[in-house]
Backbone as CSV, one residue per row, in Angstrom:
resi,resn,N_x,N_y,N_z,CA_x,CA_y,CA_z,C_x,C_y,C_z
1,MET,-20.695,-16.934,47.219,-19.485,-17.292,46.769,-19.521,-16.217,45.406
2,LYS,-18.592,-15.391,45.351,-18.387,-14.241,44.223,-17.478,-14.866,43.025
3,THR,-17.815,-14.955,42.142,-16.945,-15.526,40.595,-16.246,-14.905,39.882
4,THR,-17.049,-13.480,39.551,-16.681,-12.755,38.565,-15.430,-11.762,39.334
5,CYS,-14.600,-11.287,38.394,-13.231,-10.400,38.912,-13.661,-9.125,38.607
6,GLU,-13.448,-7.966,40.108,-13.437,-6.920,39.857,-12.342,-6.410,39.493
7,PRO,-12.313,-4.996,38.887,-11.279,-4.510,38.405,-10.917,-3.893,39.450
8,GLN,-9.444,-3.756,39.615,-8.445,-3.195,40.750,-8.812,-1.551,40.974
9,SER,-8.975,-1.313,39.741,-9.457,0.271,39.924,-11.058,0.734,39.819
10,THR,-11.265,1.201,41.099,-12.633,1.438,41.042,-13.114,2.599,40.129
11,ASN,-12.436,3.087,39.457,-12.923,4.392,38.704,-13.438,3.922,37.410
12,ARG,-14.780,4.197,37.307,-15.765,3.594,36.109,-15.193,4.051,35.230
13,LYS,-15.122,5.789,35.309,-14.642,6.147,33.909,-13.136,5.418,33.080
14,GLU,-12.400,5.147,33.943,-10.888,4.747,33.558,-11.298,3.122,32.712
15,THR,-12.253,2.275,33.634,-12.823,0.721,33.087,-13.434,1.426,31.602
16,LYS,-14.608,2.301,31.276,-15.037,2.513,30.233,-13.758,3.201,29.210
17,MET,-13.243,3.630,29.620,-11.703,4.284,28.603,-11.000,2.929,27.827
18,ASN,-11.432,2.335,29.305,-9.917,0.864,28.212,-10.799,-0.132,27.487
19,THR,-12.357,-0.173,27.820,-13.353,-1.182,27.081,-13.033,-0.171,25.595
20,GLN,-13.843,1.264,25.555,-13.473,2.098,24.181,-11.799,1.480,23.478
21,THR,-11.247,1.704,24.065,-9.926,1.267,23.314,-9.673,-0.152,22.746
22,GLU,-10.205,-1.137,23.859,-10.027,-2.313,22.954,-10.755,-2.196,21.659
23,THR,-12.044,-1.769,21.828,-13.263,-1.566,20.934,-12.726,-1.361,19.768
24,LYS,-11.720,-0.063,19.721,-11.395,0.852,18.582,-10.184,0.046,18.154
25,ARG,-9.301,-1.099,18.813,-8.093,-1.836,18.243,-9.270,-2.887,17.432
26,LYS,-10.003,-3.726,17.873,-10.509,-4.668,17.099,-11.074,-3.845,15.797
27,THR,-11.602,-3.013,16.003,-12.370,-2.236,14.778,-11.149,-1.964,13.587
28,ASN,-10.302,-1.528,14.007,-8.947,-1.433,13.188,-8.572,-2.197,12.720
29,ARG,-8.576,-3.444,13.398,-7.789,-4.739,13.040,-9.129,-5.329,12.127
30,LYS,-10.476,-5.413,11.875,-10.769,-5.510,11.169,-10.827,-4.840,9.890
31,THR,-10.842,-3.531,9.941,-10.759,-2.460,8.374,-9.508,-2.917,7.703
32,VAL,-8.493,-3.020,8.484,-6.759,-3.482,7.998,-7.318,-5.082,7.411
33,ALA,-7.782,-5.563,8.165,-8.087,-6.810,7.431,-8.709,-7.237,5.789
34,MET,-9.678,-6.240,6.024,-10.880,-5.897,5.294,-9.761,-5.274,3.626
35,ILE,-9.036,-4.134,4.069,-8.259,-3.534,2.817,-7.290,-4.395,2.454
36,LEU,-6.759,-5.165,3.312,-5.264,-6.212,2.545,-6.437,-7.062,1.779
37,GLY,-7.443,-7.919,2.754,-7.851,-8.497,1.300,-8.157,-8.305,-0.161
38,VAL,-8.933,-7.141,0.078,-9.093,-6.982,-1.426,-7.955,-6.335,-1.664
39,ALA,-6.962,-5.707,-1.450,-5.740,-5.558,-2.002,-4.525,-6.984,-2.962
40,ILE,-4.896,-8.087,-1.850,-4.523,-8.822,-2.301,-5.136,-9.675,-3.486
41,LEU,-6.846,-9.631,-3.537,-7.231,-10.315,-4.873,-7.068,-8.966,-5.829
42,LEU,-6.792,-7.789,-5.486,-6.519,-6.580,-6.867,-4.909,-7.517,-7.540
43,ALA,-4.283,-7.509,-6.604,-2.931,-8.264,-6.979,-3.187,-9.728,-7.833
44,GLY,-3.501,-10.198,-7.183,-3.760,-11.492,-7.891,-4.250,-11.292,-9.204
45,GLY,-5.484,-10.498,-8.913,-6.273,-10.679,-10.178,-5.354,-10.056,-11.627
46,ALA,-4.433,-9.005,-11.278,-3.231,-8.451,-11.809,-2.171,-9.450,-12.552
47,MET,-1.628,-10.527,-12.041,-1.070,-11.491,-12.120,-1.700,-12.750,-13.007
48,LEU,-2.928,-12.395,-12.726,-3.752,-13.231,-13.753,-3.989,-12.847,-14.902
49,ALA,-4.574,-11.503,-15.100,-4.242,-10.655,-15.981,-2.839,-10.713,-17.148
50,GLY,-2.085,-10.660,-16.390,-0.741,-10.997,-17.063,-0.450,-12.169,-17.430
51,HIS,-0.570,-13.186,-17.000,-0.426,-14.570,-17.445,-1.288,-14.486,-18.789
52,TYR,-2.597,-14.456,-18.653,-3.596,-15.124,-19.814,-3.235,-13.995,-20.808
53,LEU,-2.340,-12.648,-20.827,-2.236,-11.961,-21.906,-0.857,-12.192,-22.312
54,ASP,-0.288,-12.951,-21.459,1.367,-13.705,-21.825,2.010,-12.261,-21.956
55,ASP,1.872,-11.198,-20.652,2.494,-9.971,-20.618,3.462,-10.261,-19.506
56,SER,4.868,-10.563,-19.448,5.500,-10.823,-18.220,5.932,-9.435,-17.345
57,ALA,5.733,-8.223,-18.096,5.597,-6.902,-17.458,4.913,-6.724,-16.510
58,VAL,3.341,-7.390,-16.706,2.524,-7.019,-15.467,3.041,-7.821,-14.217
59,GLN,3.286,-8.746,-14.732,3.514,-10.089,-13.598,4.495,-9.548,-12.576
60,GLY,5.754,-9.265,-13.301,6.602,-8.725,-11.631,6.172,-7.743,-11.107
61,PRO,6.214,-6.694,-11.531,5.603,-5.452,-10.564,4.164,-6.196,-9.653
62,ALA,3.335,-6.460,-10.029,2.167,-7.084,-9.285,2.506,-8.119,-8.177
63,PHE,3.827,-8.772,-8.485,4.330,-9.985,-7.414,5.030,-9.028,-6.820
64,LEU,5.560,-8.345,-6.939,6.538,-7.261,-5.936,5.672,-6.279,-5.263
65,PHE,4.513,-5.682,-5.944,3.683,-5.415,-4.991,3.032,-5.870,-3.924
66,LEU,2.550,-7.301,-4.220,1.766,-7.980,-3.501,2.608,-8.392,-2.161
67,CYS,4.011,-8.431,-2.474,4.842,-8.494,-1.178,4.955,-7.668,-0.237
68,ALA,5.475,-6.310,-0.783,5.141,-5.030,-0.231,3.653,-4.712,0.821
69,LEU,2.630,-5.170,-0.381,1.397,-5.343,0.792,1.165,-6.376,1.796
70,GLY,1.790,-7.132,1.857,2.220,-8.009,3.077,2.802,-7.576,4.250
71,PHE,3.658,-7.077,3.703,4.759,-6.307,4.569,3.980,-5.599,5.395
72,THR,3.386,-4.454,4.728,2.848,-3.099,5.118,1.554,-3.653,5.948
73,GLY,0.804,-4.911,5.893,-0.363,-5.610,6.536,0.753,-5.835,7.931
74,VAL,1.877,-6.413,7.761,2.372,-6.576,9.289,2.661,-5.567,9.805
75,VAL,2.730,-4.481,9.404,3.516,-2.975,10.135,1.648,-2.726,10.580
76,LEU,0.927,-2.749,9.940,-0.190,-2.040,10.142,-1.295,-3.259,11.265
77,TRP,-0.815,-4.290,11.278,-1.474,-4.949,12.291,-1.005,-4.696,13.588
78,SER,0.396,-4.564,13.694,0.721,-4.345,15.391,1.440,-3.278,15.188
79,GLN,2.131,-2.059,15.742,2.895,-1.285,15.772,4.455,-2.111,15.901
80,ARG,4.063,-2.636,16.903,5.942,-3.484,17.429,6.386,-3.946,16.058
81,ASN,5.896,-4.060,15.316,6.697,-4.827,13.987,7.452,-3.709,12.913
82,TRP,7.718,-2.742,13.363,8.241,-1.709,13.025,9.120,-2.171,11.657
83,TRP,9.778,-3.001,11.860,11.344,-4.123,10.982,10.436,-4.453,9.443
84,ALA,8.999,-4.366,9.361,8.734,-4.609,8.615,8.406,-3.540,7.269
85,ILE,8.570,-2.451,7.709,8.710,-1.541,6.879,9.817,-1.276,6.310
86,ILE,11.015,-1.649,6.397,12.042,-2.034,5.680,11.685,-2.696,4.635
87,PRO,11.273,-4.337,4.200,11.152,-4.772,3.239,10.021,-4.309,2.353
88,ALA,9.014,-3.620,3.218,7.650,-3.431,2.685,8.071,-1.942,1.248
89,GLY,9.439,-1.051,1.852,9.699,-0.263,1.296,10.742,-0.535,-0.073
90,VAL,11.734,-1.752,0.301,12.067,-2.281,-0.732,11.243,-2.614,-2.129
91,PHE,10.492,-3.861,-1.792,9.800,-4.215,-2.649,8.513,-3.553,-3.403
92,ALA,8.050,-2.256,-2.724,7.405,-1.263,-3.181,8.462,-0.755,-4.166
93,SER,9.559,-0.533,-3.979,10.622,0.717,-4.782,10.719,-0.159,-5.933
94,LEU,11.056,-1.767,-5.850,11.610,-2.456,-6.895,10.363,-2.552,-7.794
95,GLY,9.132,-2.492,-7.320,7.867,-2.929,-7.884,7.827,-1.294,-9.029
96,LEU,7.879,-0.229,-8.764,7.807,1.187,-9.006,9.120,1.156,-10.176
97,SER,9.997,0.841,-10.076,11.242,0.756,-10.801,10.813,-0.076,-11.979
98,LEU,10.241,-1.125,-11.869,9.926,-2.162,-13.076,8.701,-1.308,-13.943
99,CYS,8.026,-0.823,-12.888,6.836,-0.077,-13.717,6.930,1.179,-14.892
100,TRP,8.498,1.443,-14.468,8.695,2.828,-14.752,9.528,1.962,-16.575
101,ARG,9.764,1.648,-16.728,10.617,0.868,-17.367,10.190,0.245,-18.562
102,VAL,8.622,0.029,-18.051,7.753,-0.682,-19.538,7.121,0.664,-19.898
């Protein structure tokens, strides 16, 4: 009795291409997760530096960039979440405008 499922397509090249595409997606997701992790740590460090230096001019833009980074991560994670580009752009624009005021 066979318990394994055979692919509907008997074309081995097609099956091999599908597994390579899935591997690429996993690699891209890992890369995006690592980049987001590092960026969140950097933004958190900027917020802590602003807190210890008693400089609110650093905390505001750091928080806005952190929010923009979160929405950018949502977009990078899955292209179906195209709607997250709008809040990411709004938060990034607000953060830049606060940086230029300082």
